[in-house]
C-alpha positions in Angstrom: 0.0 0.0 0.0 1.2 3.5 -0.8 2.5 5.5 2.1 0.0 8.4 1.6 -2.9 5.9 1.4 -1.7 4.0 4.5 -1.4 7.2 6.6 -5.0 8.2 5.8 -6.4 4.6 6.1 -5.1 4.0 9.6 -6.1 7.5 10.8 -2.6 8.9 11.4 -3.6 11.8 9.1 -7.2 12.7 8.6 -7.3 13.0 4.8 -5.3 11.4 2.0 -4.8 14.8 0.2 -3.2 16.1 3.3 -1.0 13.0 3.6 0.0 13.4 -0.1 0.9 17.0 0.4 3.0 16.2 3.5 4.9 13.5 1.5 5.4 16.0 -1.4 6.8 18.6 1.0 9.4 16.2 2.3 8.3 15.8 6.0 7.6 12.0 5.8 10.4 9.5 6.1 10.2 5.7 5.7 13.0 3.8 7.4 15.0 7.0 7.6 14.7 7.8 3.9 12.6 10.7 2.6 9.5 9.1 1.1 7.8 9.7 -2.2 4.0 9.3 -2.5 4.4 6.1 -4.5 6.6 4.4 -1.9 5.0 1.2 -0.7 5.0 0.4 3.0 5.3 -3.1 4.4 4.9 -4.6 7.9 7.7 -3.6 10.1 8.5 -0.3 8.4 9.1 2.8 10.6 7.5 6.0 9.4 8.6 9.3 10.8 6.6 12.6 10.3 8.4 15.8 11.1 5.9 18.3 12.5 6.8 21.9 13.5 6.7 20.9 17.2 8.8 17.8 16.7 8.9 14.4 15.0 6.6 11.5 15.6 7.5 7.9 14.7 5.2 5.1 13.9 5.7 1.4 13.1 3.5 -0.4 10.6 2.0 -3.5 12.3 -0.6 -4.5 9.6 -1.7 -3.3 6.2 -5.5 -2.6 6.0 -7.5 -4.4 3.3 -10.1 -1.6 3.1 -10.0 2.1 2.4 -10.4 3.1 6.0 -10.5 1.3 9.4 -12.5 2.2 12.5 -10.6 4.5 14.9 -11.1 1.9 17.6 -9.0 -0.6 15.6 -6.1 1.8 15.0 -3.8 -0.1 17.6 -3.9 -3.2 15.4 -2.4 -1.4 12.4 0.0 1.2 13.8 2.2 1.6 16.9 3.5 5.0 18.0 7.1 4.9 19.1 
């Protein structure tokens, strides 16, 4: 699954357009490398997002099969480090 789709699907970022803009602006890193929107994520990848107030790091636990998941199931798909 593409990194921008994954960020939106697991409710890390509210909308895919915002996720795509963040990737294009260069604040999203996958395993320490600046990500492109077409970058695929796999289980075990570490995703870092650099916000103005500091960076947040997430680990991919599972890839969702649907477009979005319920917010109550977020812990199954992503772990904040």
